[in-house]
N, C-alpha and C positions, 0 to 999 in steps of 0.2 A: 504493500500500500504506500509506503514511503517513496518507492521508485515512481509510482504513478503521480504522486504529489510533485516530485522533482520535475517530471516531464511536463506537468501542467504549468508549473511556474517558469518554464523556459520562455514562454511568450504567449501572445494572444492566440496565435494560430493553434498551438497545442491545446490550450484551454478550450477553444471552440470545438476542436476535433473530439476531445474526450467527452465534453458535455453533450454535444449533439448526438454522438453515437450512443452514449449511455441512455439518453432519453428515448431514442428510437428503438432500443432493445426492450422487449417485454420484461417487466419486473426489475429493471436496472435504472429507473428514473431517479432513484435516491442518490445514485452515484453522480449523476449529472448535477443534481441539486447541491451535493457536497462540494463539487468543483466550483460552482457559482459562489457558494459561501466562502470557500478558500480565497478566491480571487477578490471578493468583496472585502474580506477581512484584511488581506495583505495590500491590495492596491486601491481600495476605495470603492464607493458605491457606483461611481460612473463606469469604471472598468467592469465591475461585477454586473451592472445592468446591461452593458454591451454584450457580454457573454450570455447573459440570461435571455436577451431578446433573440439571439440567434438560436439558442436551445429551444425557444418557444415554437419555432417552425415545425420540428418533428413532433413536439408536444401537441400542437394544434391538430396535426394529422391524426395522432392517436386519440385526441378528444373527439374528433369527428366520428370515430368508430365506437365511442361510448366510454372511454376511459379518461376522466377529467383530472385524476389525481396528479399526473405529471405537470399539467399547467398550474394547478393550485400550489404544488410543491415549489416550482420554480419562482413563482411570484412571491410566495410566502417566505422562502429562504432568503431571498434578496432583502426583504424588509427586516427579517429577524437578524441576519448577519450585520446589516447596517446599524441596527440598534445596539448590538454587542460592540461593534467597532466604535460607535459614537459615545456610548455610556461606559464601556469597559465594565459592564455589570451583567453577570450571568442571571441574577434574579429577574432583571428587567427583560432580558432576552427570552427567558422562559415564559414570563407573563405575556410577552408579545406573541409567542407561538400558541399559547392557550387562547388568546384573543382572536387570532386568525382562524383557529379551529371553530370558534363560535361564529365568526363572520361567514365562514364557508357553510356551516350548517344552516344559518339564517338565510343565506342567499339561496340555497337549494329549496328551502321551504317557501320562499317568496317568488323569485324569478326562475327557479329551476324545477317547477312542479312537473313539467313534461318529462324531464330527465328522471325525476324521482319515480314517476309512474312507470317508466320503462324498467327501472331497476326493481321496483316493487313487484312487477309482473314476473320478472326473472326469478326472484326469490319464491314467489307463490308456485311457479312451475317446478322449482327445485324441491320444495317441501312436498308438493303433491307427488313428484316422482319417487321420493324417498318412501312416502307412505304406500304407494303402489308396490314398490319393490319389497317392502316388508310384508305386505299382504300376500304377495306371490310366494315368498319364502316360508310362509306360515308362521311368521314371528308375531307375537303379541306385543302391541305397543304399550310400553310401560309409562312413557311420557308423551303427552300430546304435543305434537309439533305444530307451531303456528308461524305463519310467514310474518316477518317484521313489517310494520307500517311505515308510512312516509316519514314520520317524525323520528322513528328509530333509525331508519336508513340515513337520514340527514345527520343525526347525531353520530352515527358510526363513521361517516365520512369526515366529519369535523374532528372526532377523536383521533382517527388515523392520521389526519393531517398534522394535528398538534404534536403527536408523538414522533412522526416522521421528521418534522422540522427540527425538533430537539436532537434527534439522533444524527441527522445530517450536519447540524451545527457542531456537535461533539466531534464528529469525524473531521470536519474542516479545521477545527481548533487544534485537534491532535496533530493533524498534518502540519499546520503552521508552527506549532511548537517543535515538532520533530525536525523541521527544516531550519528554523531560525532561533529557537530557544529550547534546547533539549531539557526535558524534565519540567518545563514550565507548565504544561497542561496538567500534569499530575498534581502539582502544588495548587494550581488554580481550581481544579475540580474538587479536591479534598476540602478546600476552604468554602465551597459553595453553601450558602445559607441565606434564606429569605428573611427580610426584616419583619417585624410584627405587623406593620400596616399592610404589607403585601399579603401576609398570611391571613389576616382578618378579612381583607377584601376577597381573596380567593375562596375562603371557607363560606363567607356569606353568600357569594355568588353560587357556589355549589349547592348549599342548602336551599337557596331560593329556587333554583332550577328543579331540584328534587321535589320540592313542595308543590310544584305546579302540576304534577301528575305522573303516572306510571310511564307515559309515552316519552318522558324526558329523562329517564334514568341514565341513559348514556350521556346526555348533555351535562348532567351533574358531574361527570368525571372529567370533562374538559378543563374546568378551572383547577382541578386537582393535579393536572399533569406537571406543573412546576414543583408542587410539593412532592410528587412521586420521585422526580429526578433529584430533587434536593435530598430526599431520604436515601436514595441510592448512593449519592455522593458521600453522605454521612457514613453509610455502611462501609464504603471504600476507605474512608479516613480512619475509622475505628479498626478495620481489619489490618490496615498498614501499620497503625500504631502498635498493634499487638503481634505483628508478624504472622498474620493469619490469611494472607492473600490467596493461598491455595484453596480456601473455602469459598471464594467468590463464585466459582463455577457452579457449586451446589446451590449457592444463594440464587443465582439467576435461573437455574432449572426450577427451583421451588417458586420463584417469582412468576414464572410463566404459567404454572399449573394451579397455583393456590391463590384464589381471590382474596382470602383473609389476609395473606401476607402483604398484598398491595395496600390494603386498608391500614395495616399496622405500620407500613413504611410511611404512608401519608401522615398518620398520627405522630410518628416519631419525628418527622421533619417539622411538623407544627410545634411540637414540644421543644425542639432544638432552638427555635427562634426565641423562646422565653428562658429556657434553662441552660443553654449553651452546653449541650451534652458532650460535644466534641472537646471543648475546653476542660470540662470536669474529668472526662475520661483520660485525657493526656496528662492531667496532674497526678493521676494515680501512679503508684510505684510500677515501673516497667512501661509507662506510657510514653 
């Protein structure tokens, strides 16, 4: 991955080549978005926007065939990387990613109703197909499958965008540190912590969305994305302080499959804003 970053930083032509080819390939749009973020962080928003506009050409073609995430990721990562470059603040960059996820979900519910209807139809056909296959195999359904509604689908897209933007920004910042400031990203990431005002705003937004109804349960997770990644950063810092980095693989495996662990990490990050868990841990013997 470092070799790829070195190639991208050779010049504009190389950055355009990698970003446009990545966006054109199925499931690799995130790599193109990370390239745009790297260029933006290192060379400024003007150069990053130039690379992003060219990458939008294959993304627009992909969007014509029904996949809007590459376009949303390219636009979103440019804004998110610009915020990080301007403020040098990971908390504000994470909050920007969460906000853009909410914007995407809201846009789909307002001006993207036709697109949502198509995706909703695809989900309905998929669920019906699973039901028919189970019936043909003689299996008894233990859980009733229901196709997600338009609000759920919009929330899913928004949540995916928010998480994707953060991951792409992390990759770009890691590239930047590897090339120009070795070890800098590790120190920066381990120190990531949201302030109390940001935490309160995110939690109130999440609770407010969750209180609006069952159809917004995914929406309530969008404001929690910054807290989730702040909690992950805290776990990394604590593991490094105790020399337990080898356990991080198990931690990520559990994070993927255990929903309660995600909730615990969010709560842990919120508590850290008040209690400075990282600082207290490091003051212990052996920290």
